[in-house]
DSSP file (Angstrom, degrees, kcal/mol; ACC not computed):
  #  RESIDUE AA STRUCTURE BP1 BP2  ACC     N-H-->O    O-->H-N    N-H-->O    O-->H-N    TCO  KAPPA ALPHA  PHI   PSI    X-CA   Y-CA   Z-CA
    1    1 A M              0   0    0      0, 0.0     2,-0.2     0, 0.0    39,-0.1   0.000 360.0 360.0 360.0 151.6   -2.6    9.3   14.1
    2    2 A A        -     0   0    0     37,-0.3    37,-2.8    36,-0.1     2,-0.2  -0.525 360.0-114.5 -83.3 150.9    0.5    7.2   14.0
    3    3 A K  E     -A   38   0A   0     35,-0.2    56,-2.4    -2,-0.2     2,-0.3  -0.600  30.9-163.3 -81.0 146.0    2.8    7.0   11.0
    4    4 A I  E     -AB  37  58A   0     33,-3.1    33,-2.4    -2,-0.2     2,-0.5  -0.968  13.4-139.1-128.9 149.4    3.0    3.7    9.2
    5    5 A R  E     -AB  36  57A   0     52,-3.0    52,-2.4    -2,-0.3     2,-0.5  -0.938  18.9-166.1-108.2 123.0    5.6    2.5    6.7
    6    6 A I  E     -AB  35  56A   0     29,-2.8    29,-2.3    -2,-0.5     2,-0.4  -0.940   4.0-172.7-114.0 127.6    4.2    0.6    3.7
    7    7 A T  E     -AB  34  55A   0     48,-2.5    48,-2.4    -2,-0.5     2,-0.5  -0.976  24.0-127.7-121.2 130.7    6.4   -1.5    1.4
    8    8 A Q  E     + B   0  54A   0     25,-2.3    24,-2.2    -2,-0.4    46,-0.3  -0.656  35.6 163.3 -78.0 123.4    5.3   -3.1   -1.8
    9    9 A T        +     0   0    0     44,-2.7     2,-0.3    -2,-0.5    45,-0.2   0.556  55.1  59.6-115.3 -15.9    6.2   -6.8   -1.8
   10   10 A G  S    S-     0   0    0     43,-2.2    43,-0.1     2,-0.0    22,-0.1  -0.816  80.9-112.0-118.2 158.1    3.9   -8.1   -4.6
   11   11 A S        -     0   0    0     -2,-0.3    19,-0.0     1,-0.1    -2,-0.0  -0.642  10.0-145.5 -87.8 140.9    3.6   -7.4   -8.2
   12   12 A P    >   +     0   0    0      0, 0.0     3,-1.5     0, 0.0     8,-0.1   0.453  61.7 123.0 -82.3   0.8    0.5   -5.7   -9.6
   13   13 A I  T 3  S+     0   0    0      1,-0.3     3,-0.1     7,-0.0    -2,-0.1  -0.420  81.1  10.4 -64.2 136.5    0.8   -7.8  -12.8
   14   14 A R  T 3  S+     0   0    0      1,-0.3     2,-0.3    -2,-0.1    -1,-0.3   0.758 103.4 125.9  62.8  29.0   -2.4   -9.8  -13.5
   15   15 A R  S <  S-     0   0    0     -3,-1.5    -1,-0.3     1,-0.1     5,-0.0  -0.732  70.4 -84.6-107.8 163.6   -4.2   -7.9  -10.7
   16   16 A D     >  -     0   0    0     -2,-0.3     4,-1.9     1,-0.1     3,-0.5  -0.288  37.1-117.2 -62.5 149.6   -7.5   -6.1  -11.0
   17   17 A K  H  > S+     0   0    0      1,-0.2     4,-2.5     2,-0.2     5,-0.2   0.851 114.9  56.8 -57.7 -36.0   -7.4   -2.5  -12.2
   18   18 A T  H  > S+     0   0    0      1,-0.2     4,-1.9     2,-0.2    -1,-0.2   0.867 105.5  49.9 -68.0 -34.3   -8.7   -1.3   -8.9
   19   19 A Q  H  > S+     0   0    0     -3,-0.5     4,-2.0     2,-0.2    -1,-0.2   0.898 111.1  49.2 -69.6 -39.3   -5.9   -2.9   -7.0
   20   20 A R  H  X S+     0   0    0     -4,-1.9     4,-2.0     1,-0.2    -2,-0.2   0.921 111.6  49.4 -62.6 -43.0   -3.3   -1.3   -9.3
   21   21 A A  H  X S+     0   0    0     -4,-2.5     4,-2.4     1,-0.2    -2,-0.2   0.857 107.9  54.5 -65.4 -34.9   -5.0    2.0   -8.8
   22   22 A T  H  X S+     0   0    0     -4,-1.9     4,-1.6     2,-0.2    -1,-0.2   0.905 107.0  50.5 -65.2 -41.6   -4.9    1.6   -5.0
   23   23 A L  H  X>S+     0   0    0     -4,-2.0     5,-2.9     2,-0.2     4,-0.5   0.921 111.7  47.6 -61.6 -43.1   -1.2    0.9   -5.1
   24   24 A V  H ><5S+     0   0    0     -4,-2.0     3,-1.1     1,-0.2    -2,-0.2   0.894 108.8  55.1 -64.4 -39.3   -0.7    4.1   -7.1
   25   25 A G  H 3<5S+     0   0    0     -4,-2.4    -1,-0.2     1,-0.3    -2,-0.2   0.806 106.8  50.7 -63.2 -29.7   -2.9    6.0   -4.7
   26   26 A L  H 3<5S-     0   0    0     -4,-1.6    -1,-0.3     2,-0.2    -2,-0.2   0.571 123.7-106.4 -82.1  -9.6   -0.7    4.9   -1.9
   27   27 A G  T <<5S+     0   0    0     -3,-1.1     2,-0.5    -4,-0.5    -3,-0.2   0.644  81.0 124.9  92.8  17.1    2.4    6.1   -3.8
   28   28 A L      < +     0   0    0     -5,-2.9    -1,-0.3    -6,-0.2    -2,-0.2  -0.927  11.4 141.3-112.1 131.6    3.6    2.6   -4.7
   29   29 A N        +     0   0    0     -2,-0.5     2,-0.3     1,-0.3    -1,-0.1   0.372  61.9  50.8-146.1  -0.5    4.3    1.7   -8.3
   30   30 A K  S >  S-     0   0    0    -19,-0.0     3,-1.6   -18,-0.0    -1,-0.3  -0.974  90.9 -88.3-138.6 154.5    7.5   -0.5   -8.2
   31   31 A M  T 3  S+     0   0    0     -2,-0.3   -22,-0.2     1,-0.2     3,-0.1  -0.290 110.0  13.5 -60.7 143.9    8.6   -3.5   -6.2
   32   32 A R  T 3  S+     0   0    0    -24,-2.2     2,-0.3     1,-0.2    -1,-0.2   0.556  87.9 145.7  65.2  12.5   10.3   -2.8   -2.9
   33   33 A R    <   -     0   0    0     -3,-1.6   -25,-2.3   -25,-0.1     2,-0.4  -0.606  33.0-157.2 -77.3 140.7    9.2    0.9   -2.9
   34   34 A T  E     -A    7   0A   0     -2,-0.3     2,-0.3   -27,-0.2   -27,-0.2  -0.955  13.7-179.0-124.8 139.0    8.5    2.2    0.6
   35   35 A V  E     -A    6   0A   0    -29,-2.3   -29,-2.8    -2,-0.4     2,-0.5  -0.968  18.4-143.9-132.0 151.0    6.4    5.2    1.7
   36   36 A E  E     +A    5   0A   0     -2,-0.3     2,-0.3   -31,-0.2   -31,-0.2  -0.975  32.6 161.5-115.0 123.3    5.6    6.6    5.1
   37   37 A V  E     -A    4   0A   0    -33,-2.4   -33,-3.1    -2,-0.5     2,-0.2  -0.879  44.2 -88.9-135.9 164.6    2.1    7.9    5.6
   38   38 A E  E     -A    3   0A   0     -2,-0.3     2,-1.8   -35,-0.2   -35,-0.2  -0.526  40.7-119.7 -71.8 142.7   -0.3    8.8    8.4
   39   39 A G        +     0   0    0    -37,-2.8   -37,-0.3    -2,-0.2    -1,-0.1  -0.388  53.1 159.0 -83.8  60.3   -2.4    5.9    9.6
   40   40 A T     >  -     0   0    0     -2,-1.8     4,-2.5   -39,-0.1     5,-0.2  -0.365  56.4-108.0 -77.8 162.4   -5.8    7.4    8.8
   41   41 A P  H  > S+     0   0    0      0, 0.0     4,-1.8     0, 0.0     5,-0.1   0.846 120.1  54.8 -59.2 -33.4   -8.9    5.3    8.3
   42   42 A E  H  > S+     0   0    0      2,-0.2     4,-1.7     1,-0.2     5,-0.1   0.932 110.4  44.1 -66.0 -45.4   -8.8    6.0    4.5
   43   43 A V  H  > S+     0   0    0      1,-0.2     4,-2.5     2,-0.2    -1,-0.2   0.901 111.9  53.0 -66.9 -40.8   -5.2    4.8    4.2
   44   44 A L  H  X S+     0   0    0     -4,-2.5     4,-2.1     1,-0.2    -1,-0.2   0.852 107.0  53.1 -64.6 -33.2   -5.9    1.7    6.3
   45   45 A G  H  X S+     0   0    0     -4,-1.8     4,-1.4    -5,-0.2    -1,-0.2   0.886 109.1  49.0 -66.6 -38.9   -8.8    0.8    4.1
   46   46 A Q  H  X S+     0   0    0     -4,-1.7     4,-1.3     2,-0.2    -2,-0.2   0.912 110.7  50.2 -65.6 -41.9   -6.5    1.0    1.0
   47   47 A V  H  < S+     0   0    0     -4,-2.5     3,-0.4     1,-0.2    -2,-0.2   0.900 107.4  54.2 -62.7 -40.3   -4.0   -1.2    2.8
   48   48 A R  H >< S+     0   0    0     -4,-2.1     3,-0.8     1,-0.2    -1,-0.2   0.852 104.9  55.2 -61.4 -34.2   -6.7   -3.7    3.6
   49   49 A K  H 3< S+     0   0    0     -4,-1.4    -1,-0.2     1,-0.2    -2,-0.2   0.824 121.7  27.0 -69.8 -31.5   -7.7   -3.8   -0.1
   50   50 A V  T >X S+     0   0    0     -4,-1.3     3,-2.3    -3,-0.4     4,-0.7  -0.073  78.0 132.0-121.1  32.9   -4.1   -4.7   -1.2
   51   51 A H  T <4 S+     0   0    0     -3,-0.8     3,-0.4     1,-0.3    -1,-0.1   0.757  70.7  59.0 -58.9 -26.3   -2.9   -6.5    2.0
   52   52 A H  T 34 S+     0   0    0      1,-0.2    -1,-0.3    -3,-0.2    -2,-0.1   0.543 108.5  45.4 -79.9  -6.9   -1.5   -9.4   -0.1
   53   53 A L  T <4 S+     0   0    0     -3,-2.3   -44,-2.7    -6,-0.2   -43,-2.2   0.447 112.8  47.8-112.1  -5.7    0.8   -7.0   -2.1
   54   54 A V  E  <  -B    8   0A   0     -4,-0.7     2,-0.4    -3,-0.4   -46,-0.2  -0.895  61.8-142.4-135.1 160.9    2.2   -4.9    0.8
   55   55 A S  E     -B    7   0A   0    -48,-2.4   -48,-2.5    -2,-0.3     2,-0.4  -0.968  21.5-152.8-121.3 146.1    3.8   -5.2    4.2
   56   56 A V  E     -B    6   0A   0     -2,-0.4     2,-0.4   -50,-0.2   -50,-0.2  -0.955  11.8-175.7-125.9 134.6    3.1   -2.6    6.9
   57   57 A E  E     -B    5   0A   0    -52,-2.4   -52,-3.0    -2,-0.4     2,-0.4  -0.977  22.2-132.1-124.9 142.0    5.1   -1.5    9.9
   58   58 A T  E      B    4   0A   0     -2,-0.4   -54,-0.2   -54,-0.2    -2,-0.0  -0.771 360.0 360.0 -90.2 136.2    4.1    0.9   12.6
   59   59 A L              0   0    0    -56,-2.4   -55,-0.1    -2,-0.4    -1,-0.1   0.428 360.0 360.0-100.6 360.0    6.6    3.7   13.4
């Protein structure tokens, strides 16, 4: 699988609990925090759930 870089661009304030938990599951908990993870189907599903709060780059 290819590596992807995920950066949090939106605030989890006033979001559903499940969206906040998804951000934490991805390793994001503060604005502009960036993580590099494998592009597995599980991770891509999490990204799809919070696509409006993150930006994604393929490495």
